[in-house]
C-alpha positions as CSV (number, residue, x, y, z in Angstrom):
1,X,-0.4,-14.1,-16.3
2,X,-4.1,-14.8,-15.8
3,X,-6.6,-12.8,-17.8
4,X,-10.2,-11.9,-17.1
5,X,-11.3,-14.5,-19.5
6,X,-9.4,-17.1,-17.5
7,X,-11.1,-15.9,-14.3
8,X,-14.6,-15.9,-15.8
9,X,-14.0,-19.4,-17.2
10,X,-12.9,-20.7,-13.8
11,X,-16.0,-19.4,-12.0
12,X,-18.3,-20.3,-14.9
13,X,-19.2,-16.8,-15.9
14,X,-18.4,-16.5,-19.6
15,X,-22.0,-15.6,-20.2
16,X,-21.3,-12.1,-19.0
17,X,-18.9,-11.8,-21.9
18,X,-21.3,-13.1,-24.5
19,X,-21.8,-9.7,-26.4
20,X,-18.0,-9.3,-26.4
21,X,-17.5,-12.8,-27.5
22,X,-20.0,-12.4,-30.4
23,X,-18.1,-9.3,-31.6
24,X,-14.8,-11.1,-31.4
25,X,-16.3,-14.0,-33.3
26,X,-17.5,-11.6,-36.1
27,X,-14.1,-9.9,-36.3
28,X,-12.5,-13.4,-36.5
29,X,-14.8,-14.2,-39.4
30,X,-13.5,-11.2,-41.4
31,X,-9.9,-12.4,-40.8
32,X,-10.7,-16.0,-41.7
33,X,-12.2,-14.9,-45.0
34,X,-8.9,-13.2,-45.8
35,X,-6.7,-16.1,-44.7
36,X,-8.7,-18.7,-46.7
37,X,-8.6,-16.4,-49.7
38,X,-4.8,-16.0,-49.2
39,X,-4.2,-19.8,-49.1
40,X,-6.4,-20.4,-52.1
41,X,-4.6,-17.6,-54.1
42,X,-1.2,-18.9,-53.1
43,X,-2.0,-22.4,-54.2
44,X,-3.5,-21.2,-57.5
45,X,-0.5,-19.0,-58.3
46,X,2.0,-21.7,-57.5
47,X,0.2,-23.9,-60.0
48,X,0.3,-21.2,-62.7
49,X,3.1,-18.7,-61.9
50,X,3.1,-17.2,-65.5
51,X,0.3,-14.8,-64.8
52,X,0.1,-11.6,-62.6
53,X,0.4,-12.0,-58.8
54,X,-3.0,-11.4,-57.2
55,X,-3.0,-8.3,-55.0
56,X,-4.9,-9.0,-51.7
57,X,-3.7,-5.9,-49.8
58,X,-7.2,-4.2,-49.8
59,X,-8.7,-7.4,-48.5
60,X,-6.1,-7.6,-45.7
61,X,-6.7,-4.0,-44.7
62,X,-10.5,-4.6,-44.7
63,X,-9.9,-7.5,-42.3
64,X,-7.9,-5.1,-40.0
65,X,-4.7,-7.1,-40.3
66,X,-1.6,-4.8,-40.1
67,X,1.0,-7.4,-41.2
68,X,2.2,-6.1,-44.5
69,X,4.4,-9.2,-45.0
70,X,1.3,-11.1,-45.9
71,X,1.2,-9.2,-49.2
72,X,4.3,-11.0,-50.3
73,X,3.0,-14.5,-49.6
74,X,1.2,-15.3,-52.9
75,X,4.1,-14.2,-55.1
76,X,6.6,-16.2,-53.1
77,X,4.6,-19.5,-53.2
78,X,5.7,-22.3,-55.5
79,X,5.0,-26.0,-56.1
80,X,7.5,-28.4,-54.4
81,X,6.2,-31.6,-55.9
82,X,2.9,-32.7,-57.4
83,X,0.2,-32.0,-54.8
84,X,2.5,-30.1,-52.4
85,X,3.0,-26.3,-52.3
86,X,5.4,-24.1,-50.4
87,X,3.7,-21.1,-48.9
88,X,5.9,-18.8,-46.8
89,X,4.6,-18.5,-43.2
90,X,2.1,-21.4,-43.8
91,X,2.4,-22.8,-40.3
92,X,1.7,-19.5,-38.7
93,X,-1.2,-18.8,-41.1
94,X,-2.8,-22.2,-40.2
95,X,-2.5,-21.4,-36.5
96,X,-4.3,-18.1,-37.0
97,X,-7.0,-19.9,-39.1
98,X,-7.8,-22.4,-36.4
99,X,-7.5,-19.8,-33.6
100,X,-10.1,-17.5,-35.3
101,X,-12.3,-20.5,-36.0
102,X,-12.3,-21.2,-32.2
103,X,-13.1,-17.6,-31.6
104,X,-16.2,-18.0,-33.8
105,X,-17.2,-21.2,-32.1
106,X,-16.8,-19.9,-28.5
107,X,-19.9,-17.6,-28.3
108,X,-22.0,-20.4,-29.7
109,X,-21.0,-22.8,-27.0
110,X,-21.3,-20.2,-24.3
111,X,-24.8,-19.3,-25.5
112,X,-25.7,-23.0,-25.6
113,X,-24.8,-23.3,-21.9
114,X,-27.3,-20.5,-21.2
115,X,-30.1,-21.6,-23.5
116,X,-30.7,-25.3,-24.0
117,X,-32.1,-25.1,-27.5
118,X,-28.6,-24.4,-28.9
119,X,-27.0,-27.3,-27.2
120,X,-27.5,-29.8,-30.0
121,X,-26.2,-27.5,-32.7
122,X,-23.3,-26.3,-30.6
123,X,-22.2,-30.0,-30.1
124,X,-22.4,-30.5,-33.9
125,X,-20.3,-27.4,-34.6
126,X,-17.7,-28.5,-32.1
127,X,-17.4,-32.0,-33.6
128,X,-17.1,-30.6,-37.1
129,X,-14.3,-28.2,-35.9
130,X,-12.4,-31.1,-34.4
131,X,-12.7,-33.1,-37.6
132,X,-11.3,-30.2,-39.7
133,X,-8.4,-29.8,-37.3
134,X,-7.6,-33.5,-37.6
135,X,-7.8,-33.4,-41.5
136,X,-5.2,-30.7,-41.8
137,X,-1.7,-31.9,-40.7
138,X,0.9,-29.6,-39.3
139,X,2.8,-27.7,-41.9
140,X,6.4,-28.9,-42.0
141,X,8.9,-26.6,-43.7
142,X,6.0,-24.4,-44.8
143,X,4.7,-27.1,-47.1
144,X,0.9,-27.6,-47.5
145,X,-0.8,-30.4,-49.4
146,X,-3.4,-29.8,-52.1
147,X,-5.8,-31.9,-50.0
148,X,-5.3,-29.6,-47.0
149,X,-5.9,-26.5,-49.1
150,X,-9.1,-28.1,-50.4
151,X,-10.3,-29.0,-46.9
152,X,-9.7,-25.5,-45.8
153,X,-11.0,-23.4,-48.7
154,X,-13.6,-25.2,-50.8
155,X,-17.4,-24.8,-50.4
156,X,-18.8,-28.1,-51.6
157,X,-22.4,-29.0,-52.4
158,X,-21.9,-32.8,-52.3
159,X,-22.2,-33.2,-48.6
160,X,-18.5,-33.1,-47.8
161,X,-17.6,-30.7,-45.0
162,X,-14.8,-28.2,-45.2
163,X,-13.6,-25.5,-42.8
164,X,-14.9,-22.8,-45.2
165,X,-18.4,-24.4,-44.9
166,X,-18.1,-24.5,-41.1
167,X,-17.1,-20.8,-41.0
168,X,-20.1,-19.9,-43.1
169,X,-22.5,-21.8,-40.8
170,X,-20.9,-20.2,-37.7
171,X,-21.2,-16.8,-39.3
172,X,-24.9,-17.3,-39.7
173,X,-25.2,-18.5,-36.1
174,X,-23.3,-15.4,-34.8
175,X,-25.5,-13.0,-36.8
176,X,-28.6,-14.7,-35.3
177,X,-27.1,-14.5,-31.8
178,X,-26.2,-10.8,-32.2
179,X,-29.8,-10.1,-33.2
180,X,-31.1,-11.8,-30.0
181,X,-28.6,-10.4,-27.6
182,X,-29.6,-6.8,-27.5
183,X,-27.3,-4.7,-25.2
184,X,-28.5,-1.5,-23.6
185,X,-27.0,1.0,-21.2
186,X,-28.7,1.0,-17.8
187,X,-27.4,3.8,-15.5
188,X,-23.9,3.2,-17.0
189,X,-24.0,-0.6,-17.0
190,X,-24.1,-2.7,-20.2
191,X,-27.0,-5.1,-19.7
192,X,-29.0,-7.6,-21.7
193,X,-31.7,-10.1,-21.0
194,X,-32.8,-8.6,-17.7
195,X,-36.2,-8.9,-15.9
196,X,-37.9,-5.9,-14.3
197,X,-36.6,-7.0,-10.8
198,X,-33.1,-7.4,-12.2
199,X,-33.2,-3.8,-13.5
200,X,-34.0,-2.5,-10.0
201,X,-31.1,-4.4,-8.6
202,X,-28.6,-3.3,-11.2
203,X,-29.7,0.3,-10.7
204,X,-29.0,-0.1,-6.9
205,X,-25.5,-1.5,-7.7
206,X,-24.8,1.4,-10.0
207,X,-26.0,4.0,-7.4
208,X,-23.1,2.7,-5.2
209,X,-20.7,2.8,-8.2
210,X,-21.6,6.4,-9.0
211,X,-21.5,7.5,-5.3
212,X,-17.7,7.1,-5.3
213,X,-16.6,6.7,-8.9
214,X,-15.4,10.2,-9.1
215,X,-12.5,9.2,-6.8
216,X,-10.9,7.1,-9.5
217,X,-10.5,10.3,-11.6
218,X,-9.4,9.3,-15.1
219,X,-8.8,5.6,-14.4
220,X,-10.8,3.5,-16.8
221,X,-11.9,0.9,-14.3
222,X,-15.4,0.1,-12.9
223,X,-17.0,-1.0,-16.3
224,X,-20.1,-3.1,-15.5
225,X,-21.9,-5.8,-17.4
226,X,-25.1,-7.5,-16.2
227,X,-27.3,-10.3,-17.5
228,X,-29.9,-12.8,-16.5
229,X,-28.1,-16.1,-16.2
230,X,-30.6,-18.9,-15.7
231,X,-32.3,-18.4,-12.3
232,X,-29.9,-15.7,-11.2
233,X,-28.8,-12.2,-12.0
234,X,-25.1,-11.9,-12.8
235,X,-23.2,-8.6,-12.5
236,X,-19.5,-8.3,-13.5
237,X,-17.3,-5.3,-12.7
238,X,-13.9,-4.8,-14.2
239,X,-11.7,-3.1,-11.6
240,X,-8.7,-2.8,-13.9
241,X,-7.8,-3.0,-17.6
242,X,-4.7,-5.1,-17.6
243,X,-4.8,-7.0,-14.3
244,X,-6.7,-10.2,-13.6
245,X,-8.8,-8.1,-11.3
246,X,-12.6,-8.6,-11.5
247,X,-15.6,-9.0,-9.3
248,X,-18.7,-11.1,-10.2
249,X,-21.9,-10.8,-8.2
250,X,-24.8,-13.3,-8.3
251,X,-28.2,-12.5,-6.9
252,X,-30.7,-15.3,-6.4
253,X,-33.7,-14.2,-4.3
254,X,-32.3,-12.7,-1.1
255,X,-28.9,-14.4,-1.4
256,X,-26.0,-12.4,-2.9
257,X,-22.8,-14.2,-3.7
258,X,-19.5,-12.3,-4.5
259,X,-16.8,-13.9,-6.5
260,X,-13.7,-11.8,-6.2
261,X,-10.5,-12.5,-8.2
262,X,-7.2,-10.7,-7.7
263,X,-3.5,-11.2,-8.3
264,X,-2.8,-9.6,-4.8
265,X,-3.9,-11.5,-1.8
266,X,-3.5,-8.5,0.5
267,X,-6.1,-6.6,-1.6
268,X,-8.5,-9.5,-1.2
269,X,-8.2,-9.2,2.6
270,X,-8.7,-5.4,2.2
271,X,-12.1,-6.0,0.4
272,X,-13.2,-8.2,3.3
273,X,-12.3,-5.5,5.8
274,X,-14.3,-2.9,3.8
275,X,-17.4,-5.1,3.8
276,X,-17.0,-6.4,7.3
277,X,-20.0,-4.4,8.6
278,X,-22.3,-6.6,6.4
279,X,-21.3,-9.9,8.1
280,X,-20.5,-11.7,4.8
281,X,-19.5,-15.3,5.1
282,X,-16.3,-15.8,3.2
283,X,-14.7,-19.0,2.0
284,X,-11.0,-19.4,2.2
285,X,-9.0,-17.9,-0.6
286,X,-7.8,-20.4,-3.1
287,X,-5.0,-20.3,-5.7
288,X,-6.4,-20.0,-9.2
289,X,-3.4,-20.2,-11.5
290,X,-1.7,-16.9,-10.9
291,X,-4.6,-15.1,-9.2
292,X,-6.5,-15.5,-5.9
293,X,-10.2,-16.1,-5.8
294,X,-12.5,-15.9,-2.8
295,X,-16.2,-16.4,-2.4
296,X,-18.4,-14.4,-0.1
297,X,-22.1,-15.1,0.7
298,X,-24.6,-12.6,2.1
299,X,-28.3,-13.4,2.9
300,X,-30.6,-10.4,3.3
301,X,-33.3,-10.4,6.0
302,X,-35.7,-8.9,3.4
303,X,-35.7,-8.2,-0.3
304,X,-35.3,-4.4,0.1
305,X,-32.0,-5.1,2.0
306,X,-30.6,-6.7,-1.2
307,X,-30.6,-3.4,-3.0
308,X,-29.0,-1.6,0.0
309,X,-26.3,-4.2,0.1
310,X,-25.6,-4.0,-3.7
311,X,-25.2,-0.2,-3.4
312,X,-22.8,-0.7,-0.5
313,X,-20.7,-3.2,-2.4
314,X,-20.7,-0.9,-5.5
315,X,-19.5,2.1,-3.5
316,X,-16.5,0.2,-2.1
317,X,-15.0,-1.0,-5.4
318,X,-13.3,2.2,-6.4
319,X,-11.0,1.8,-3.3
320,X,-9.6,-1.4,-4.8
321,X,-8.2,0.4,-7.9
322,X,-4.5,0.9,-7.7
323,X,-4.6,-0.2,-4.1
324,X,-1.3,-2.1,-4.2
325,X,0.5,0.7,-5.9
326,X,-0.8,3.2,-3.2
327,X,0.1,0.8,-0.4
328,X,3.7,0.5,-1.7
329,X,4.0,4.3,-2.1
330,X,2.8,5.0,1.4
331,X,5.0,2.2,2.7
332,X,8.0,4.3,1.7
333,X,7.1,6.7,4.5
334,X,5.5,4.6,7.3
335,X,5.3,1.0,8.4
336,X,3.5,-1.5,6.1
337,X,0.7,-2.0,8.6
338,X,0.3,1.8,8.9
339,X,0.1,2.1,5.2
340,X,-2.7,-0.4,5.1
341,X,-4.5,1.4,7.9
342,X,-4.2,4.7,6.0
343,X,-5.9,3.1,2.9
344,X,-8.7,1.7,5.1
345,X,-9.2,5.1,6.7
346,X,-9.3,6.7,3.2
347,X,-12.0,4.2,2.1
348,X,-14.1,4.4,5.2
349,X,-14.2,8.2,4.9
350,X,-14.8,8.3,1.1
351,X,-11.5,10.1,0.6
352,X,-9.8,7.4,-1.4
353,X,-6.1,7.0,-2.4
354,X,-6.2,7.4,-6.2
355,X,-6.0,11.2,-6.0
356,X,-2.7,10.8,-4.2
357,X,-1.5,8.3,-6.8
358,X,-2.7,10.5,-9.7
359,X,-1.3,13.7,-8.3
360,X,2.3,12.4,-8.0
361,X,2.4,10.2,-4.8
362,X,6.1,10.0,-3.7
363,X,7.0,13.2,-5.5
364,X,4.5,15.1,-3.4
365,X,6.1,14.2,-0.1
366,X,9.7,14.5,-1.3
367,X,8.9,18.0,-2.7
368,X,7.3,19.1,0.5
369,X,10.2,17.7,2.6
370,X,12.8,19.4,0.4
371,X,11.1,22.7,0.8
372,X,10.5,22.6,4.5
373,X,13.2,20.6,6.2
374,X,15.9,22.7,7.7
375,X,18.6,20.2,7.0
376,X,19.4,17.6,4.4
377,X,17.5,14.4,5.3
378,X,19.4,11.1,5.2
379,X,18.6,8.9,2.3
380,X,15.7,6.6,3.1
381,X,14.5,8.6,6.1
382,X,10.8,7.8,6.8
383,X,8.2,10.2,7.8
384,X,7.4,8.3,11.0
385,X,11.1,8.8,12.0
386,X,10.7,12.6,11.5
387,X,7.2,13.2,12.8
388,X,6.6,10.2,15.0
389,X,4.2,7.4,14.1
390,X,1.0,9.3,15.0
391,X,2.2,12.5,13.4
392,X,3.2,10.8,10.2
393,X,-0.2,9.0,10.0
394,X,-2.1,12.3,10.6
395,X,0.0,14.1,8.0
396,X,-0.5,11.4,5.3
397,X,-4.3,11.4,6.0
398,X,-4.2,15.2,5.3
399,X,-2.2,14.5,2.1
400,X,-4.9,12.0,0.9
401,X,-7.6,14.6,1.6
402,X,-5.7,17.5,0.0
403,X,-5.0,15.5,-3.2
404,X,-8.5,14.1,-3.6
405,X,-10.1,17.5,-2.9
406,X,-7.6,19.4,-5.0
407,X,-8.2,17.2,-8.1
408,X,-11.9,17.3,-7.6
409,X,-11.8,21.1,-7.5
410,X,-9.4,21.1,-10.4
411,X,-6.7,23.0,-8.5
412,X,-3.3,23.4,-10.2
413,X,-0.5,21.0,-9.3
414,X,1.4,24.0,-7.8
415,X,-1.4,24.9,-5.4
416,X,-1.7,21.2,-4.3
417,X,2.0,21.2,-3.6
418,X,1.8,24.4,-1.7
419,X,-1.1,23.0,0.5
420,X,0.9,19.9,1.3
421,X,4.0,22.0,2.1
422,X,1.9,24.2,4.5
423,X,0.5,21.1,6.2
424,X,4.0,19.6,6.6
425,X,5.3,22.8,8.2
426,X,2.7,22.4,10.9
427,X,3.8,18.9,11.6
428,X,7.5,19.8,11.5
429,X,6.8,22.5,14.1
430,X,5.1,19.9,16.2
431,X,8.1,17.6,15.7
432,X,10.1,20.1,17.8
433,X,7.6,19.6,20.6
434,X,7.5,15.9,20.1
435,X,11.3,15.8,20.4
436,X,11.1,17.9,23.5
437,X,8.6,15.4,24.8
438,X,11.1,12.5,24.3
439,X,13.8,14.6,26.1
440,X,11.3,15.2,29.0
441,X,10.6,11.5,29.1
442,X,14.3,10.9,29.4
443,X,14.7,13.5,32.1
444,X,11.9,12.0,34.1
445,X,13.7,8.6,34.0
446,X,16.9,10.4,35.0
447,X,15.1,12.0,37.9
448,X,14.0,8.6,39.1
449,X,17.6,7.4,39.0
450,X,18.7,10.3,41.1
451,X,15.9,9.8,43.6
452,X,16.8,6.1,43.9
453,X,20.5,7.0,44.5
454,X,19.5,9.6,47.1
455,X,17.4,7.1,49.0
456,X,20.2,4.5,48.9
457,X,22.7,7.0,50.2
458,X,20.4,7.5,53.2
459,X,20.5,3.8,53.9
460,X,24.3,3.8,54.1
461,X,23.9,4.8,57.7
462,X,22.0,1.5,58.3
463,X,24.6,-0.5,56.3
464,X,21.8,-2.1,54.1
465,X,23.9,-3.9,51.5
466,X,20.9,-5.6,49.9
467,X,19.3,-2.2,49.1
468,X,22.6,-0.9,47.5
469,X,22.7,-4.0,45.3
470,X,19.1,-3.6,44.2
471,X,19.8,0.1,43.3
472,X,22.7,-0.9,41.1
473,X,20.6,-3.5,39.3
474,X,17.7,-1.2,38.9
475,X,19.8,1.6,37.5
476,X,21.3,-0.7,34.9
477,X,17.8,-1.5,33.7
478,X,16.8,2.2,33.6
479,X,19.9,3.1,31.7
480,X,18.8,0.7,29.0
481,X,15.4,2.4,28.8
482,X,17.1,5.8,28.7
483,X,19.4,4.6,25.9
484,X,16.4,3.5,23.8
485,X,14.8,7.0,24.2
486,X,18.0,8.7,23.2
487,X,18.3,6.4,20.1
488,X,14.8,7.2,18.9
489,X,15.2,10.9,19.5
490,X,18.5,11.1,17.6
491,X,16.8,9.6,14.4
492,X,14.8,12.8,14.1
493,X,16.8,15.5,15.8
494,X,18.4,16.7,12.5
495,X,15.1,17.1,10.8
496,X,13.8,19.8,13.1
497,X,14.6,23.5,13.6
498,X,17.3,24.2,16.3
499,X,18.3,20.5,15.9
500,X,21.9,21.3,16.9
501,X,20.7,22.7,20.3
502,X,18.5,19.7,20.9
503,X,21.3,17.3,20.0
504,X,23.6,18.9,22.6
505,X,20.7,18.5,25.1
506,X,20.5,14.8,24.3
507,X,24.2,14.4,24.8
508,X,24.2,16.1,28.2
509,X,21.3,13.9,29.4
510,X,23.0,10.8,28.1
511,X,26.1,11.7,29.9
512,X,24.2,12.3,33.2
513,X,22.5,8.9,33.0
514,X,25.9,7.1,32.5
515,X,27.4,8.9,35.4
516,X,24.5,8.1,37.7
517,X,24.6,4.5,36.7
518,X,28.4,4.5,37.5
519,X,27.5,6.1,40.9
520,X,25.1,3.3,41.7
521,X,27.9,0.8,41.1
522,X,30.3,2.8,43.2
523,X,27.7,2.7,46.1
524,X,28.1,-1.1,46.2
525,X,31.8,-0.6,47.1
526,X,31.2,1.8,50.0
527,X,32.4,0.0,53.2
528,X,29.8,-0.8,55.9
529,X,31.9,1.1,58.5
530,X,31.3,4.5,56.9
531,X,31.7,7.5,59.1
532,X,28.3,9.1,60.1
533,X,29.4,12.6,59.3
534,X,30.7,11.5,55.8
535,X,27.4,9.7,55.2
536,X,25.4,12.8,56.2
537,X,27.5,15.0,53.8
538,X,27.0,12.4,51.0
539,X,23.2,12.6,51.7
540,X,23.3,16.4,51.3
541,X,25.2,16.1,48.0
542,X,22.7,13.5,46.7
543,X,19.8,15.7,47.8
544,X,21.2,18.6,45.8
545,X,21.4,16.3,42.7
546,X,17.8,15.3,43.3
547,X,16.7,18.9,43.5
548,X,18.6,19.6,40.2
549,X,16.9,16.7,38.5
550,X,13.4,17.8,39.5
551,X,14.0,21.4,38.4
552,X,15.4,20.1,35.1
553,X,12.2,18.1,34.5
554,X,10.1,21.2,35.4
555,X,11.9,23.5,33.0
556,X,11.5,20.9,30.2
557,X,7.7,20.8,30.8
558,X,7.6,24.6,30.8
559,X,9.6,24.6,27.6
560,X,7.0,22.4,25.8
561,X,4.3,24.8,26.8
562,X,6.3,27.9,25.8
563,X,6.8,26.4,22.3
564,X,3.1,26.9,21.9
565,X,2.5,30.0,24.0
566,X,5.0,32.5,25.2
567,X,3.1,34.8,27.5
568,X,5.5,36.9,29.5
569,X,4.4,35.6,32.9
570,X,5.0,32.0,31.8
571,X,8.4,32.9,30.3
572,X,9.3,34.5,33.6
573,X,8.3,31.5,35.6
574,X,10.4,29.3,33.3
575,X,13.5,31.6,33.8
576,X,13.0,31.5,37.6
577,X,13.3,27.7,37.4
578,X,16.4,28.0,35.4
579,X,18.0,30.5,37.8
580,X,17.2,28.2,40.7
581,X,18.7,25.3,38.9
582,X,21.9,27.3,38.2
583,X,22.4,28.0,41.9
584,X,22.5,24.3,42.6
585,X,25.9,24.1,40.9
586,X,27.4,26.4,43.4
587,X,25.8,24.6,46.3
588,X,27.0,21.3,45.0
589,X,30.6,22.6,44.7
590,X,30.4,23.8,48.3
591,X,29.0,20.4,49.6
592,X,31.7,18.6,47.7
593,X,34.5,20.7,49.3
594,X,33.0,20.1,52.8
595,X,32.9,16.3,52.2
596,X,36.5,16.2,51.0
597,X,37.7,18.2,54.0
598,X,35.9,15.9,56.4
599,X,37.5,12.8,54.7
600,X,41.0,14.1,54.7
601,X,41.0,15.8,58.1
602,X,38.8,13.2,59.9
603,X,40.2,10.5,62.1
604,X,39.9,6.8,61.5
605,X,39.0,7.0,57.7
606,X,41.2,4.6,55.7
607,X,42.6,5.2,52.3
608,X,40.2,2.8,50.5
609,X,37.2,4.6,52.0
610,X,38.7,8.0,51.0
611,X,39.1,6.8,47.4
612,X,35.7,5.3,47.0
613,X,33.8,8.2,48.6
614,X,35.9,10.7,46.6
615,X,34.9,8.8,43.4
616,X,31.2,8.8,44.4
617,X,31.4,12.5,45.2
618,X,33.0,13.3,41.9
619,X,30.3,11.3,40.0
620,X,27.4,13.0,41.8
621,X,29.0,16.4,41.1
622,X,29.6,15.6,37.4
623,X,26.1,14.4,37.0
624,X,24.6,17.5,38.7
625,X,26.8,19.7,36.5
626,X,25.3,18.0,33.5
627,X,21.8,18.7,34.8
628,X,22.5,22.3,35.3
629,X,24.2,22.6,31.9
630,X,21.1,20.9,30.3
631,X,18.8,23.4,32.0
632,X,20.8,26.3,30.5
633,X,20.6,24.6,27.0
634,X,16.8,24.5,27.4
635,X,16.8,28.2,28.3
636,X,18.8,29.0,25.1
637,X,16.4,26.9,23.0
638,X,13.3,28.5,24.4
639,X,14.7,32.1,24.0
640,X,15.6,31.3,20.4
641,X,12.1,30.0,19.4
642,X,9.9,32.3,21.5
643,X,8.7,35.6,20.0
644,X,10.8,38.5,21.3
645,X,13.4,36.0,22.7
C-alpha cells in the first residue's frame, strides 16, 4: 500500500516534509545510540562473562523502544570462536541500525536538493554510509565478527571512519538544520521559509479550508504544510491519515499546479468535477504504484485571481474526506450514479456528506424505515424502489442536510433520528400518490387499447382485414408496456399504506389488459361476411367498454387529488364518476344479451361466426367488468384515506 512519503517522493515534494524528516532523524539518532551501546556491551560481556550483566533498560526506555526482549540480549551473548560473537537477534538489530542511519541521512539529502550549499556534504555522507554498509556483512546465525562490531561502534581519531563517527556527524548536521528550519503556524498551516507574497497566498488557501472545515467534524484530515521550494511556493494538504491521499499545490507567478494523489480513481474524477468551473487543464491520470496521480494546471488572468482560486480549491477539499465510504453507503439505497450525484450536490451546496457518515449512515435510514414502513420490507429493498428515483434522491438530500445541521447544532442522536423519520413519513405518504400515478399511467394505456379495439370493431363493417391485423400487433406492444408498469409498481406496493388495496387494483388492471389483448387477437378471426346487425351490436358493446375505461382513468386522476385535498365537493364529484362507472356494468350485460339473442335467432349466421363473436363478446364483457371493479376498489381506497371517509 502506497504511503504519503511514496507519493511525495514520486512528485518530487519531500521538501514539504523536511521538518518532519528532521524530527524523525533526531529520534532515529536516539535509537542508534542505544543500539550501538547494546552491541558494544554484548561483545564486551561475551569476552568477559564473569562479571555482572550490564543493565541497559533505562537507556532503552530513554530511546522510546518498547521491546523488553532487548534487555536480555547482553546476558545471552557469548563467544563462538576467537573474533566471532553470538548476539541474540543480531540480524534484526543490524537492520534497525542501518534503517535509522538512513532516517538520519534523508533530511540532509532532501535539504541539499533545496539548497545547493549542502550538496557536496550530502554526497560525502551518502558515500560514507554506503561504505559502512559494505563493511558489515549480513549476520548469519546471529553471529557478528569483532571487526564488524568495531566498524559500527568505535569512534576513532586516526582518520578511520566508523558508523558511530558518521552518526555523530549527521547528528551535528541535523541540529544545524533544525535551527535553520523554523516552523511557524500561519492561520492553521505549518509553514517555513516563506516570502511575504507566499504568506498572502497561504492565507488565501487557508481561508478556503476554514470556510468548510467544520463539515469534517472530528475527522483529523486537512493538515496543511507550506514552504518556499526554489522559485515556487509549495502547499501540501493531508486529506486523510492512513490513506495515500494527498494534494500538493505549486504556485509560480500566476500559474497554479495541482498534484492530486488518491487510491480511488472515482474520487479523482469527483475532484475534477468540483473544480470544473475554474477551467483547469488536467493531464490523464496515471498509475503510481497502488495510487492514482493526476496533474491539473490553472493560469490566472491576474495575480489577484490566484488568491481567489487557492481559496476555492481549499474550500472543496473537505468533500473528498471519506468520499468513497459515503458513496458506498448511499449506493445501498440508490443507483451508483445517483449516489455520486448526491455527493456532488452536497459539495456544491456546502452541505457535505461527513455528517451523514459520522451520525450513523446506513443505520439512520434503516432505523427510519423500521419505524415508518407499514409492512416488513424485503431484504435488500432500495429506497428508489420504495419512493421512486426522484423521491429517494430528494429524501437523501434532506438526510444529508439534517445530519450536517444536527451535528453542527449539537443535537442529540435521538432528535436527529426523529427528524429523519418525520422526513421519511412525508415521502412515504407521497409514495402512495406515486403508486397511484403508476396505476393511472397503466389505466391510460388500457384506455388506449380499448379505444383502438372500438375503432377496429367499427371497421368490421368495411371488412378491413389490414386494420384488424395492425390492431392485434399494436395491442401486443402496448401489453408489454403495461406489464413493465405493473412490474415497477409491484416492487413498492407493499411498502405503502393500504398496499393490499392497491395490489388488488394492479391485479384487476393487469387482468383487463390481458383480456383486451386477447380480444384484439379474436378480432382477427372474425369472418368478413359478418352480419350488419351483429357488427352494430358489437360496436355498442365496445363503446360501453370505452366509456368505462375513460371513467376509470378520470376516477384515478381524481383519487390522486383527493389524497392531498378532500374537500367535500371534490369527493362528491369523484363518487359521481364511480356511480356512472358502476352503471356501465348493467348496460354491458344488457348489450351482451341482445348480441347473443341476435346471433342465435338470426338467419344465415354459421356456427363458426357464432363461436367467434360469442368469444369476443365474453372478452369485452370480462374486461369491462374488471374496469368497473377497479373503479370500486379506487373508491374504497379513497374513502379509507380521506378524513371523514
